[in-house]
C-alpha positions in Angstrom: 96.7 105.5 112.0 95.7 104.4 115.5 95.1 106.9 118.2 94.8 104.2 120.8 96.3 105.1 124.2 98.3 102.1 125.4 99.8 102.1 128.9 103.5 101.6 128.7 104.8 98.2 129.6 107.1 98.3 132.5 110.6 96.9 131.9 111.2 93.5 133.6 112.9 93.8 137.0 114.7 90.5 136.7 117.9 90.3 134.6 117.0 86.8 133.6 113.7 85.8 131.9 112.5 82.7 130.2 113.2 82.6 126.5 110.4 81.6 124.2 111.2 79.0 121.6 110.8 80.5 118.2 108.2 79.1 115.8 110.8 78.9 113.1 113.9 76.7 113.6 116.9 79.1 113.7 119.5 76.6 114.7 120.9 76.1 111.2 121.0 79.9 110.4 124.4 81.7 110.4 124.9 83.7 113.6 124.3 87.1 112.0 121.2 86.0 110.2 119.9 84.3 113.3 120.4 87.4 115.5 118.6 89.6 113.1 115.8 87.2 112.6 115.2 86.6 116.3 115.4 90.3 117.1 112.8 91.1 114.5 110.5 88.2 115.4 110.5 89.3 119.0 109.2 92.7 118.0 106.4 91.4 115.7 102.9 92.3 116.7 100.8 89.2 116.8 98.1 89.9 119.3 95.6 91.7 117.2 94.1 90.6 113.9 90.9 92.5 114.3 89.9 94.4 111.2 92.6 92.8 109.1 91.6 91.5 105.6 94.9 90.4 104.1 95.9 87.5 106.4 92.7 85.7 105.8 93.1 86.3 102.0 96.2 84.2 102.1 94.3 81.5 104.0 91.7 81.2 101.2 89.1 83.4 102.8 87.8 86.5 101.0 86.4 87.9 104.3 84.0 90.8 103.6 83.0 91.3 107.2 85.7 94.0 107.7 85.3 95.7 104.3 81.7 95.4 103.2 80.4 97.9 105.7 82.8 100.6 104.3 80.6 103.5 103.2 83.0 106.4 103.0 82.9 109.5 105.2 80.0 110.8 107.1 78.8 114.3 106.1 80.1 115.8 109.3 83.5 114.2 108.9 83.8 115.2 105.3 82.8 118.8 106.2 85.5 118.9 108.8 88.0 117.7 106.2 86.7 120.1 103.5 87.2 123.1 105.8 90.8 122.3 106.4 91.5 121.2 102.8 90.1 124.5 101.4 92.5 126.5 103.6 95.4 124.2 102.6 94.7 124.4 98.9 94.4 128.2 99.0 97.7 128.4 100.8 99.4 126.1 98.4 98.1 128.0 95.3 98.8 131.5 96.6 101.8 131.1 98.9 103.9 128.1 97.8 106.1 128.0 94.7 107.3 124.3 94.4 109.6 125.2 91.6 111.5 127.7 93.7 111.6 125.3 96.6 113.1 122.7 94.2 115.6 125.2 92.8 116.7 126.6 96.2 116.5 123.5 98.2 114.8 125.4 101.0 111.2 125.7 102.2 110.6 129.3 103.3 110.2 129.7 107.0 107.1 131.9 106.5 105.5 129.0 104.7 106.2 126.7 107.6 104.8 129.3 110.0 101.6 129.6 108.0 101.2 125.8 107.9 101.7 125.7 111.7 99.1 128.4 112.1 96.4 126.4 110.2 97.2 123.2 112.1 98.9 121.3 109.4 101.5 119.9 111.8 98.9 118.3 114.0 96.2 117.1 111.7 95.5 113.9 113.7 96.6 115.1 117.1 93.7 115.6 119.5 92.5 119.1 120.2 93.2 118.4 123.8 96.9 118.7 122.9 96.5 121.5 120.4 95.9 119.5 117.2 93.0 119.5 114.7 91.8 116.0 115.6 90.9 115.0 112.1 90.3 111.5 110.9 92.7 109.2 109.1 90.7 109.6 105.9 90.9 113.4 106.1 94.6 113.1 106.8 95.0 111.0 103.6 93.0 113.5 101.7 95.5 116.2 102.8 98.4 114.0 101.8 96.7 113.6 98.3 96.4 117.3 98.0 100.0 117.9 99.0 101.3 115.1 96.8 99.7 116.6 93.8 101.6 119.9 94.2 104.9 119.8 96.2 106.8 116.7 97.1 109.1 118.5 99.5 106.2 119.8 101.6 104.6 116.4 101.5 107.7 114.7 102.7 108.2 117.2 105.5 104.7 117.0 106.9 104.4 113.2 106.3 107.7 112.4 108.1 106.8 114.8 110.9 103.3 113.2 111.6 103.5 109.7 110.3 106.9 108.5 111.5 108.1 111.4 113.6 107.2 112.1 117.2 103.4 112.5 117.0 102.5 108.9 115.8 104.6 106.9 118.3 103.7 109.3 121.1 100.0 109.0 120.4 100.2 105.2 120.5 102.8 104.5 123.1 103.4 107.7 125.0 102.6 108.3 128.7 100.2 111.1 129.6 103.2 113.1 130.9 105.1 112.7 127.6 102.0 113.7 125.6 101.4 116.8 127.6 105.1 117.8 127.2 105.6 117.1 123.5 102.3 116.8 121.6 101.4 120.4 121.9 104.9 121.5 120.8 104.8 119.4 117.6 101.2 120.3 116.9 102.1 124.0 117.0 104.8 123.5 114.4 108.0 122.2 116.1 109.3 119.8 113.5 110.0 116.2 114.5 111.8 113.3 113.0 112.5 109.6 113.4 116.1 108.2 113.6 116.5 104.5 112.9 118.8 103.9 109.9 122.6 103.9 110.4 125.6 103.7 107.9 125.8 99.9 108.6 122.2 99.2 109.7 119.3 99.5 107.3 116.6 96.8 107.4 118.7 94.7 109.7 118.4 96.1 113.2 120.8 93.6 114.7 123.7 95.6 113.3 122.7 98.8 115.0 125.7 100.6 116.6 124.0 103.5 118.4 123.9 102.6 122.1 122.6 104.1 125.3 124.1 103.1 128.7 122.3 103.7 132.0 124.0 106.1 134.4 123.1 107.6 137.8 121.4 104.4 138.9 119.4 104.3 135.7 117.9 107.8 136.0 119.6 108.8 132.8 121.0 107.1 129.7 124.2 108.2 127.9 123.5 108.1 124.2 126.3 107.7 121.6 126.2 106.9 117.9 125.3 108.1 114.5 122.1 108.0 112.4 121.9 108.3 108.7 119.1 109.6 106.4 117.1 111.1 109.2 114.3 112.9 107.4 113.5 116.3 108.9 116.6 115.7 111.2 118.4 118.9 110.1 115.3 121.0 110.9 113.8 119.1 113.8 113.4 120.3 117.4 112.7 116.8 118.8 113.2 113.3 117.4 112.7 109.7 118.3 116.0 107.8 118.4 116.4 104.0 118.4 119.4 102.8 120.3 120.8 99.6 121.8 120.6 99.3 125.6 122.3 96.7 127.8 121.3 93.2 126.8 119.1 90.9 128.8 120.3 87.5 129.8 118.1 84.8 128.4 119.0 81.2 129.2 122.5 82.3 130.0 122.9 84.2 126.7 122.8 87.9 126.1 119.9 89.1 124.0 120.0 92.4 122.2 117.7 95.2 123.5 116.7 98.2 121.4 115.0 101.1 123.1 113.2 104.2 121.7 114.1 107.6 123.2 112.6 111.0 122.8 115.6 113.3 122.2 115.6 117.1 122.0 117.9 118.4 119.3 119.2 121.3 121.5 120.6 119.0 124.2 124.4 119.0 124.6 126.1 116.4 122.5 123.5 116.3 119.6 125.1 117.3 116.4 123.8 117.7 112.8 126.9 116.4 111.1 125.8 116.6 107.4 122.7 117.5 105.3 122.2 114.8 102.6 121.3 115.9 99.1 119.3 113.8 96.7 118.3 113.4 93.1 114.8 114.6 93.9 113.1 116.2 96.9 115.9 118.8 96.9 114.4 120.6 99.9 114.3 117.4 102.0 115.8 118.2 105.4 117.5 114.9 105.7 120.9 114.4 107.4 123.4 112.6 109.5 122.8 113.1 113.2 125.5 112.3 115.8 125.2 111.8 119.5 128.1 112.2 121.8 127.4 111.5 125.5 123.9 112.8 125.3 122.1 112.6 128.7 118.6 111.3 128.1 116.2 111.0 131.1 114.6 107.7 131.7 111.2 109.3 131.5 111.9 109.9 127.8 111.8 106.2 127.0 108.8 105.3 124.7 106.8 102.2 125.7 109.6 100.5 127.8 113.2 99.6 127.8 113.9 97.0 125.2 110.7 97.7 123.3 112.1 100.1 120.8 111.9 97.9 117.8 108.2 97.3 118.5 107.8 101.1 118.5 109.8 101.4 115.3 107.9 98.7 113.4 104.5 99.9 114.6 105.3 103.5 113.6 106.5 102.4 110.2 103.6 100.1 109.7 100.9 102.7 110.4 102.8 105.5 108.9 103.0 103.8 105.5 99.5 104.8 104.6 100.5 108.4 104.0 102.7 107.5 101.1 100.1 105.8 98.9 97.8 108.7 99.6 100.4 111.1 98.4 101.0 108.9 95.4 97.3 109.1 94.5 97.5 112.8 94.5 100.6 112.8 92.3 99.0 110.3 89.9 95.8 112.3 89.6 97.9 115.3 88.6 99.7 113.3 86.0 96.4 112.0 84.7 95.2 115.5 84.3 98.3 116.7 82.5 98.3 113.6 80.2 94.6 114.0 79.4 94.9 117.6 78.4 98.1 117.1 76.4 96.8 113.9 74.6 93.5 115.5 73.7 95.1 118.7 72.3 98.4 117.6 70.8 97.7 116.6 67.1 100.1 114.3 65.2 99.4 112.4 62.0 96.0 114.1 61.6 94.6 113.2 65.0 95.0 114.0 68.7 97.7 111.6 70.0 95.2 110.3 72.6 93.4 108.6 69.7 96.5 106.6 68.7 96.3 103.2 70.3 99.7 103.3 72.0 98.9 106.5 73.9 95.3 105.5 74.5 96.5 102.3 76.2 98.6 104.4 78.6 95.8 106.7 79.4 93.4 103.8 80.1 95.8 102.1 82.4 96.6 105.3 84.1 93.0 106.1 84.9 92.3 102.5 86.1 95.3 102.5 88.3 94.4 105.8 89.8 91.0 104.5 90.7 92.4 101.3 92.2 95.1 103.3 94.2 92.5 105.6 95.7 90.2 102.6 96.5 93.0 100.7 98.4 94.0 103.8 100.3 90.6 105.0 101.3 89.3 101.6 102.2 92.3 101.1 104.5 91.9 104.6 106.0 88.2 103.9 106.5 89.1 100.7 108.5 91.1 102.9 110.9 88.4 105.5 111.3 85.8 102.8 111.9 88.0 101.0 114.5 91.0 102.6 116.1 92.3 99.2 117.1 92.0 97.7 113.7 95.2 95.9 112.6 95.9 97.5 109.2 99.6 96.9 109.0 99.3 94.5 106.0 96.7 96.6 104.2 98.9 99.7 104.6 102.0 97.8 103.5 100.2 96.4 100.5 98.8 99.8 99.6 102.3 101.3 99.9 103.9 98.6 97.8 101.3 98.7 95.0 100.6 102.4 94.9 104.2 103.5 94.9 105.0 101.1 92.1 102.0 102.2 90.0 102.7 105.9 90.7 106.2 105.5 89.3 104.8 103.9 86.2 102.2 106.7 85.8 104.8 109.4 86.1 107.1 107.6 83.6 104.1 107.2 81.2 103.3 110.8 81.6 106.8 111.8 80.6 106.5 109.5 77.6 103.2 111.0 76.5 104.6 114.5 76.9 107.8 113.5 75.1 110.5 116.2 75.1 108.2 118.5 77.0 108.1 116.0 79.8 111.9 115.8 80.0 112.3 119.6 79.8 112.2 121.4 83.1 109.2 123.5 84.0 111.3 126.7 84.3 112.6 126.1 80.7 109.1 125.5 79.4 107.8 128.7 81.1 110.7 130.7 79.7 109.8 129.9 76.2 106.1 130.4 76.7 104.8 126.9 77.1 102.8 125.4 79.9 105.3 124.6 82.7 104.1 121.1 83.5 106.6 119.9 86.2 106.9 116.3 85.0 110.7 116.3 85.2 110.4 117.4 88.9 107.7 114.8 89.6 109.9 112.1 88.1 112.8 113.0 90.3 110.7 113.5 93.4 108.7 110.3 93.1 111.5 107.8 92.5 112.2 107.5 96.2 108.7 106.4 97.0 109.4 102.7 96.3 112.5 102.9 98.6 111.8 104.7 101.8 109.5 103.6 104.6 110.2 100.1 103.5 111.5 99.3 100.0 109.3 97.2 97.7 111.6 94.2 98.3 111.5 94.5 102.1 107.7 94.9 102.1 107.2 91.8 100.0 109.2 89.8 102.5 107.4 91.5 105.4 104.0 90.7 103.9 105.1 87.1 103.0 106.2 86.5 106.6 102.8 87.6 107.9 101.0 85.6 105.2 102.9 82.5 106.4 102.2 83.1 110.0 99.0 81.1 110.4 100.7 78.1 108.7 103.8 78.5 110.9 101.7 78.5 114.0 100.2 75.2 112.9 103.1 73.3 111.3 106.4 75.0 112.2 106.8 73.4 115.6 106.8 69.9 114.0 109.9 70.9 112.0 111.7 72.8 114.8 114.7 70.8 116.0 114.9 73.0 119.1 111.8 71.4 120.5 111.6 68.0 122.3 110.5 65.2 120.1 107.3 64.6 122.0 106.2 68.2 121.3 107.1 67.9 117.7 105.0 64.7 117.3 102.0 66.4 119.0 102.4 69.3 116.7 102.6 67.1 113.7 99.3 65.4 114.7 97.6 68.7 115.3 98.9 70.0 111.9 97.7 66.9 110.1 94.2 67.2 111.7 94.1 70.9 110.8 95.1 70.5 107.2 92.8 67.5 106.7 89.9 69.9 107.3 91.4 73.0 105.8 92.7 71.8 102.5 89.4 70.4 101.1 87.7 73.7 101.9 90.0 75.5 99.5 88.0 73.9 96.7 84.6 75.0 98.0 82.7 78.3 97.5 82.2 80.3 100.8 78.5 81.2 101.2 79.1 84.6 102.8 81.0 85.9 99.8 78.3 84.7 97.4 75.7 86.3 99.6 77.5 89.7 99.3 77.8 89.4 95.6 74.0 89.3 95.3 74.0 92.9 96.5 76.7 94.1 94.1 76.2 95.2 90.5 76.6 92.2 88.1 79.7 93.7 86.5 81.3 93.9 89.9 79.9 90.6 91.2 81.7 88.6 88.6 85.0 90.0 89.7 84.2 89.4 93.4 83.4 85.7 92.6 86.7 85.5 90.7 88.5 87.0 93.7 86.9 84.5 96.1 87.9 81.6 93.9 91.4 82.9 93.4 92.0 83.5 97.1 91.5 79.8 97.6 93.8 79.0 94.7 96.4 81.3 96.3 96.1 79.5 99.6 96.5 76.1 97.9 99.6 77.2 96.0 101.1 78.6 99.2 100.5 75.4 101.0 102.1 73.4 98.1 105.1 75.7 98.3 105.4 74.9 102.1 105.3 71.2 101.3 107.9 71.5 98.5 110.4 73.7 100.3 109.7 73.2 104.0 111.8 75.4 106.3 113.7 76.6 103.3 110.7 78.5 101.9 111.8 81.7 103.6 114.8 81.7 101.3 112.6 81.6 98.2 112.3 85.4 98.0 111.2 85.7 94.4 108.6 83.0 94.9 107.2 84.6 98.0 107.2 87.9 96.2 104.9 86.5 93.6 102.5 85.2 96.2 102.5 88.7 97.7 101.8 90.3 94.3 98.9 87.9 93.7 97.5 88.9 97.1 98.0 92.6 96.2 96.0 92.2 93.0 93.2 90.5 94.9 93.2 93.5 97.2 93.0 95.8 94.1 90.0 93.8 92.9 88.1 93.8 96.1 88.8 97.4 97.0 88.0 98.6 93.5 84.6 96.8 93.5 83.8 98.1 97.0 84.5 101.7 96.1 82.7 101.4 92.7 79.6 100.0 94.5 79.6 102.9 96.8 80.0 105.4 94.0 77.2 103.8 92.0 74.9 104.5 95.0 75.8 108.2 94.9 76.1 108.6 91.1 74.2 111.6 89.7 73.1 109.9 86.4 73.3 106.8 84.3 76.2 108.2 82.3 78.3 108.6 85.5 77.3 105.1 86.6 78.5 103.6 83.3 81.8 105.5 83.6 82.3 104.1 87.1 81.5 100.6 86.0 83.8 100.8 83.0 86.7 102.1 85.1 86.3 99.5 87.8 85.9 96.7 85.3 89.1 97.7 83.5 90.9 98.0 86.8 89.8 94.5 87.8 90.6 93.0 84.4 94.0 94.5 84.4 94.6 93.1 87.9 93.5 89.6 86.7 96.0 89.7 83.9 98.9 90.5 86.2 97.6 88.0 88.7 97.5 85.1 86.2 101.0 86.0 85.0 102.3 85.6 88.6 100.5 82.3 89.0 102.2 81.0 85.9 105.5 82.2 87.1 105.2 80.4 90.5 106.4 77.1 89.2 107.7 77.9 85.7 110.5 80.4 86.0 114.3 80.9 85.7 114.9 81.9 89.3 117.6 79.3 90.0 119.5 80.1 86.8 119.2 83.8 87.4 120.6 83.4 90.9 123.5 81.3 89.6 124.3 84.0 87.1 124.2 86.7 89.8 126.7 84.8 91.9 129.1 84.7 88.9 128.8 88.5 88.7 129.5 88.8 92.4 132.5 86.4 92.2 134.0 88.5 89.5 133.8 85.9 86.7 132.1 88.4 84.3 134.3 91.5 84.9 135.2 91.3 81.2 131.6 92.7 80.6 132.7 95.9 82.4 135.6 96.7 80.1 135.6 99.8 78.0 134.3 102.2 80.6 135.6 104.8 82.9 135.1 103.1 86.2 137.1 101.4 89.1 136.6 103.2 92.4 139.5 105.2 93.8 141.7 103.6 96.5 140.1 105.9 99.1 136.7 104.3 98.8 137.5 100.8 97.5 137.7 99.4 101.0 134.4 100.9 102.0 132.4 98.9 99.4 129.8 96.4 100.9 131.3 93.0 101.4 129.6 89.6 100.7 127.2 88.4 103.4 127.6 85.1 105.2 125.0 83.5 102.8 126.0 85.3 99.6 127.1 82.1 97.9 124.1 79.9 99.0 121.9 78.8 96.1 118.1 78.4 96.6 116.8 74.9 96.7 
């Protein structure tokens, strides 16, 4: 995550500013969809692409310039991380009982105090402000360690540092804000991030929390309610997103969202409810209400109206913690599965020798290797260049690693059988190894949902993947632009694609040159990835021609493009990490194991990738959508007969209602 100090942008003095014409024509969108789209587009970060590998991947370029120099940690950096990780591991083993935390739903205060004393609340905060000042890679290593042991502690420390006050303050805070708050949160004052509301999830346009300026703008009066605020019931200071008075653009009011630093002991701040969940039972997550809370103007982060940019940036960079924690969890599951499958004998042989279980173990190991490769390569990009744009790499790592981690936990339960489904406490009570698979399954299910669900991340990555094409071609299709500008854009687009499209059938020299340095086993996968990135770019271009402006509605199609890109990232990161490990391997036996592991990871990725290519143009998407609309319209309620169902009258009116576009069919 970036530690770049950016000067806050001053709010515009004028109430009226010129409105930029969007790249995408929004004139035909329903009002609600248009408002949400334009608000999110305005907050997108488009200035920096330095250090970003994924956008070029979707344009047919397997660009190694940003990845090939990755060489892992320096000895000094690793020693710094080792010193902290050794203290953290000893503390977890000797002082933390994750089963008791799960049972009681509480993390002991003495445990939090010890974590604060060792610096665990300020791992990346500069020593200038009381933190440890460790690298992103070492922070990810700490997340792996925590993720392998206690999901509740992982969630608390991750939410505090990755999406709580430290991250947005490091990136966007003024020097005065940093001096006031960073030392507090580094010393153990828990922080949180408040964005979601009962009626506002991934759509910020429906946000109801608002802040009105008072006393000539010196303060804002904050009112509203936030839902699912992780750490909120335990926090001393939080970042709150709220609507502020709209700006007038071209005679029309435009929604403004502002980020405020709010102290939980201020008058009017109320913890209304602590939410309870299937897993992470000690998650300090709740409903936070604000009633006429006076927030000083100096507690605005970045600038008035820039809150959504703060929120998106915080979530984008903070996502890298989750895949790291998933790596730790998956490694622990691999360990449990290996020991059980090698020692449990059925039908005359250890169950790991039976093909069905062996297949699970092989995929588990390969996926753990790939997950760690994606996470560490991305973390290395941040450590090499604090200004590197890794939002797509982090989003892809979060998407892929959380989905694979869920599969690994599920397979571990299957391998353990009844002993996987049984609680650790019950196993221990009858004298068996208390492997906590049941707890891991409950705790890990949320990973594909929070900090951007898999579905939302696929749309986010797809939007960014389309961005280079939209910059070239979208103005030609935008009815909001004058015809002369549209014609000029069409000519520029035609000229661009006349040169770009033939290149998608050629082999780029710089990738071939790099493969000469790689082991032959890895080089063949790199050459495949280079070819396939151009194939991906061609198919994405074909989809743009076929669907035109309606492509953004083809969510399943776009999701397949994203999944193809993710598998290409798996291949490249796995090969890169394997090449580095080969250079440091102790003997030929270890080298053979690394190659076998990387080869299997890449082959598995290629199988999944080819399945997605086949499904791009041969699928049942339209028929599935039509069937879903019949379900929504109540035509298939007869399928629901014979159950105890039907919500009570009290809650029937609170069920979600169809959206404006619910009945629209994809083209």
